PAGU-92060 format. One record per residue: x, y, z of N, C-alpha, C, CB in turn. Coordinates in steps of 0.2 Angstrom, whole numbers, plus 2048, in hexadecimal, padded with zeros to 3 digits. Glycine has a CB too. Layout:
# residues N
XYZXYZXYZXYZ...
//
This chain:
# residues 136
998C9ABA9997C9EBAF990C9DBB0999CA5BAE98EC9BBB6987C9BBB8983CA2BB7986C99BC097DCA1BB6979CA7BB4979CACBBA972CA6BB2979CAABC0978CAEBC697FCB2BC7976CABBCC985CAEBC598BCB2BC698CCB7BC0991CACBC5989CB6BBA98ACBBBB5986CC1BB7987CB8BAE980CC0BBA97CCC5BBC97FCC9BC1975CC3BBE982CC6BC6986CC9BCB98CCCDBC9989CC4BD1990CCBBC4995CCEBC1993CD4BBD999CCABBC98DCD4BBA98ACDABB6988CDFBBB985CD8BB2987CDEBC1985CE3BC698BCE6BCA980CE0BCB990CE3BC9996CE5BCC998CECBCA99CCE1BCB99ACF0BCF99CCF7BCD9A3CF7BC999DCFBBD49A3CFCBC59A9CFDBC19ADD02BC39A7CFDBB99ACD05BC99AFD0BBCC9B4D08BD19AAD10BCE9B9D0CBD39BED0BBD89BAD0BBDF9C4D0FBD79BDD07BE49BAD08BEA9BBD0FBED9BDD03BEF9B6D11BF19B6D18BF39BDD1ABF79B1D19BF89C0D15BFA9C6D17BFE9CCD1ABF99C9D11C029CBD19BF39D0D1BBEE9CED22BEB9D2D16BE99C8D24BEC9C5D2ABE99C5D30BEE9BED28BE69C6D36BEB9C4D3CBEE9BED3FBEB9CAD41BEE9BCD44BEE9B6D48BEB9B7D49BE49B4D4EBEF9BDD4BBE29BED4DBDB9BFD47BD69C4D51BDB9C0D41BD99C0D3BBD59C7D38BD49BED3CBCE9CCD3BBD89D3D38BD89D6D3ABDE9D7D3BBD29DBD36BE09DFD36BE69E5D33BE69DAD33BEC9EAD36BE99F1D33BE99F1D2DBEF9F6D38BEB9F3D28BED9F3D22BF19FAD1EBF09EDD1DBF09FED1EBF5A05D1BBF4A04D13BF4A09D1DBFA9FED10BF69FDD09BF69FDD06BEF9F7D07BFA9FBD0ABEA9FBD08BE3A01D09BDF9F5D0CBE0A06D0CBE1A0CD0DBDDA12D09BDFA0ED14BDEA11D03BE2A16CFFBE4A1BD01BE9A1ACFDBDEA18D06BEDA1CD09BF3A21D0EBF1A20D03BF6A21D10BEBA26D15BE9A24D1CBE8A29D13BE2A1FD1EBECA1CD24BEBA14D24BEAA1FD29BE6A11D2ABEAA0AD2ABE9A08D2ABE1A07D31BECA03D27BE0A00D26BD99F9D29BD9A00D1FBD79F8D2DBD49F1D30BD39ECD2ABD19F1D36BCF9E7D29BD49E2D24BD29DCD28BCF9E0D20BD89DAD27BC99D4D2ABC69CFD25BC59D6D2EBBF9C9D27BC69C3D23BC59C1D24BBE9BDD25BCA9BFD1EBBB9BDD1EBB49B6D1ABB49C2D1BBAF9B1D1DBB29ABD19BB29A9D18BAB9A5D1DBB69A7D12BA99A5D10BA299ED0DBA39AAD0BB9F99AD0FB9E993D0DB9D992D08B9798ED12B9D990D02B98990CFDB93989CFAB93995CF7B94986CF8B8D980CF4B8D981CEEB8F97DCF4B8597CCEAB9297DCE4B95980CDFB91976CE1B9797FCDFB8A982CDAB8598ACDBB86980CDBB7E98DCE1B86994CE2B87996CE0B8E995CEAB86993CE1B93994CDFB9A995CD7B9998FCE1B9F990CD4B96991CCCB96997CCAB9298ACCAB92998CCEB8C99ECCCB889A5CCDB8C99ECD1B829A5CD3B909ABCD4B959ABCCEB9A9AACDAB989A6CCCB9D9A6CC7BA29A8CC0B9F99FCC6BA59A6CBFB999A8CB9B959B0CB9B939A4CB8B8F9B2CBFB919B9CBFB909BDCBEB969BBCC6B8D9BBCC1B9C9BFCC1BA29BFCB9BA49BBCC5BA79BACB6BA39BACAFBA59BECABBA19B2CACBA59BECACB9A9C2CA8B969CACA9B979C1CAAB8E9CBCAFB999D2CB1B9A9D5CB0BA19D3CB8B989D0CAFBA69D2CAEBAD9D3CB4BB09D8CA9BAD9D0CBABAE9D1CC0BB19CCCC1BB69D1CC6BAB9CECC3BBC9C9CC4BC29C6CCABC29CDCC2BC89C9CD0BC09C6CD6BC19C5CDABBB9C9CDABC79C1CDFBBB9C0CE3BB59C6CE8BB49BACE7BB59C9CE9BBA9CFCEDBBA9D5CEABB69D2CEFBC19D6CE3BB89DBCDFBB49D9CDEBAD9DBCD8BB89D3CDDBAB9D1CDDBA49D3CE3BA19C9CDCBA49D1CE9BA39D3CEFBA09DBCF0BA09D0CF5BA49DECEEBA59E6CEFBA59E9CEBB9F9E9CEDBAB9E6CE4B9F9E9CE0B9A9E7CE2B939E6CD9B9B9E1CE5B929DFCE7B8B9E3CEEB899D7CE9B8B9E4CF2B8E9E8CF8B8D9EFCF6B8B9E8CFCB939F2CF1B8E9F9CEFB8D9F9CECB869FBCE9B929F4CE8B849F4CE5B7D9F4CEBB789EFCE0B7D9EFCEFB799EECF5B749F5CF9B749E8CF9B769F8CFBB799FECFFB79A03CFBB75A00D00B80A04CF4B76A09CF0B73A08CF0B6BA09CE9B75A01CEFB699FFCEFB62A00CF6B5F9F8CEDB629FFCFBB62A00D02B5FA08D03B5E9FDD07B64A0CD01B63A13D02B62A16CFEB5CA17D00B69A13CF7B5CA15CF3B56A13CF6B50A12CECB57A0DCF9B4FA0BCFCB49A0FD02B47A04CFEB49A11D06B4DA15D0CB4CA1CD0AB49A16D10B52A1ED04B4BA25D01B49A24CFEB42A28CFDB4EA1ECFEB3FA1ECFBB38A1CCF4B38A24CFCB34A1BCF1B3EA19CEAB3EA11CE9B3EA1CCE7B45A0FCE3B3BA08CE1B3BA07CDDB42A07CDCB35A00CDEB439FECDAB499FACD4B469F9CDEB4E9FBCCEB479F8CC9B439F8CC2B479FCCC8B3D9F3CBEB469F3CB7B489F6CB3B439EBCB5B4A9FBCAFB459FECAAB409FBCA3B41A06CAAB419F9CA0B3B9F7C99B3B9FDC95B399F1C98B37A00C92B3DA06C8EB3CA05C88B37A0AC8CB429FFC85B389FDC7FB349FDC81B2D9F7C7DB379FAC87B2B9F9C89B249FEC8EB229F2C8CB23A03C90B26A08C95B25A05C9BB22A0DC92B209FFC9EB259FCCA4B239FBCA8B299F5CA2B1F9F9CAEB289F7CB3B2E9F1CB7B2C9FDCB7B2F9EECB9B319E8CBEB319EACC4B359E2CBAB339EACCAB319ECCD0B349E6CD3B389EECD5B2F9E8CD6B3E9E3CD9B429E3CE0B409E5CD9B4A9DDCE2B3D9DCCE9B3B9D7CEDB409D9CE9B349D9CF2B439D5CF6B479D7CFDB469D7CF4B4F9D2D02B469D3D09B459D9D0CB499CDD0DB469DAD0BB509DFD0EB539E6D0BB519DFD0CB5B9E6D05B4F9EDD02B4C9EFD05B459ECCFBB4C9EAD06B419EBD09B3B9EDD11B3C9E5D09B369EAD14B409ECD1BB429F3D1BB449E7D1EB479F5D17B489FCD17B4BA01D16B459FDD12B509FFD11B40A03D0FB3BA04D15B36A00D09B379FED19B359FFD1FB31A03D25B339F8D21B2FA03D25B3AA07D2AB3DA0FD29B3DA05D2BB44A10D23B3BA17D21B3BA1BD25B36A18D19B39A21D28B38A24D2DB33A28D29B2EA29D31B37A2BD24B2FA2FD21B29A2AD1DB24A34D1CB2CA2DD1CB1FA29D18B19A27D11B1BA2CD19B13A21D0FB1AA1FD08B1CA22D03B17A17D08B1CA24CFDB19A26CF8B15A20CF5B11A29CF2B19A21CF2B0BA1BCF0B07A18CEAB0BA1DCEDB01A12CE9B0AA0ECE4B0EA10CDDB0CA06CE5B0DA10CD8B11A12CD2B10A0CCCEB0CA14CCEB16A0DCC9B09A08CC5B06A05CC1B0CA0ACC0B019FFCBFB0B9FBCBBB119FFCB5B139F4CBAB0EA03CB2B0FA07CADB12A0DCB0B16A0ACA9B0CA0ECACB1CA13CAFB20A1ACADB1DA13CABB27A1ECB2B1DA25CB1B1AA2ACB0B20A27CB8B16A2ECABB1EA34CA9B23A31CA4B28A36CB0B26A2CCA1B27A29C9CB2CA27C96B28A23C9FB30A29C90B2CA27C8AB29A21C87B2DA2DC85B29A1CC84B29A17C80B2CA1AC7AB30A11C7EB27A17C79B36A19C73B3AA17C6DB36A17C73B41A1BC68B36A19C62B32A1BC5BB35A1BC62B2C
//
């Protein structure tokens, strides 16, 4: 990304346009609910150091994500899915098919979800992926 575009993105506002906000910070707007009724829109403002803004912009570019709202929605969807999987007793992992191994993603929110799981957890799998064959 050209430097001037990076600087411009870092100056972009992270708040919703005023037409969606009331004095109290939220407003019912039927345009945002797919036409099925009014949805409450709440303004969320986040403050990041410049290094994190640069990191967000780089992630957006790599993933082809055009807006910070889309970035946040995608990240929220991924986190919600990962938490649900951990609650169900599943691991979140990257599988290397060439070596038939995996690397587990360990994050505090995921471990918290796994600990809240009521049923007994299955024993941990070895680092080798079971039930998968390496492509050859």
